[in-house]
C-alpha positions in Angstrom: 71.0 42.6 201.8 69.0 39.9 203.6 66.7 37.4 201.9 64.2 37.7 204.7 60.7 38.8 203.6 60.3 42.6 203.8 57.0 43.7 205.3 57.3 47.4 204.7 59.8 50.0 203.7 60.0 53.8 203.6 62.6 56.6 203.3 63.9 59.0 206.0 63.7 62.7 205.2 67.4 62.4 204.2 66.5 59.8 201.6 67.8 56.7 203.5 65.8 53.5 202.8 64.4 51.9 205.9 63.1 48.3 205.8 61.0 46.4 208.3 61.3 42.6 208.0 58.1 40.6 208.5 59.8 38.4 211.1 60.9 41.5 213.1 57.4 42.9 213.1 55.7 39.7 214.1 58.4 38.1 216.3 59.7 41.2 218.0 57.4 44.3 217.8 54.1 42.4 218.3 55.5 40.0 220.9 53.0 40.3 223.8 55.7 39.8 226.5 58.8 41.7 225.4 57.7 43.7 222.4 55.3 46.5 221.6 51.9 44.9 221.0 50.2 48.3 221.3 51.6 49.0 217.8 49.4 46.2 216.3 47.2 47.8 213.6 49.5 50.9 213.4 52.2 49.9 210.9 51.1 52.8 208.7 51.6 55.3 211.5 55.1 53.8 212.3 56.1 54.3 208.7 54.9 57.9 208.6 56.8 58.6 211.8 60.0 57.4 210.1 59.4 59.2 206.8 57.9 62.4 208.0 58.4 62.8 211.8 56.6 65.6 213.6 59.7 66.4 215.7 63.4 65.5 215.6 66.3 66.4 217.9 70.0 66.4 217.2 71.8 63.5 218.9 73.7 65.0 221.8 76.3 62.2 221.8 79.7 62.9 220.1 79.7 62.1 216.4 81.0 58.7 215.5 82.5 57.6 212.2 80.3 58.8 209.2 77.4 56.5 208.5 77.6 55.3 204.9 75.0 52.6 204.7 72.1 53.4 202.3 69.6 51.1 204.0 68.6 51.0 207.7 66.8 48.1 209.3 63.9 49.1 211.5 63.8 47.3 214.8 65.8 44.3 213.7 65.7 42.2 216.8 
């Protein structure tokens, strides 16, 4: 796993650990030009949406190889 500082983490309903790196939140998500600055102040809501979404739909794309990682990285960009 990375040595970058983790800002937050949660689990999906399936029990997969999801991490959000501090640099990703500040440098990508909150970027005023290319990110999603409207999410500033709403990190708690983002984490709830990952851990307990109101609605989920099955991916219509054909299944790929089985996903075996136990940790996902949220918006690593």
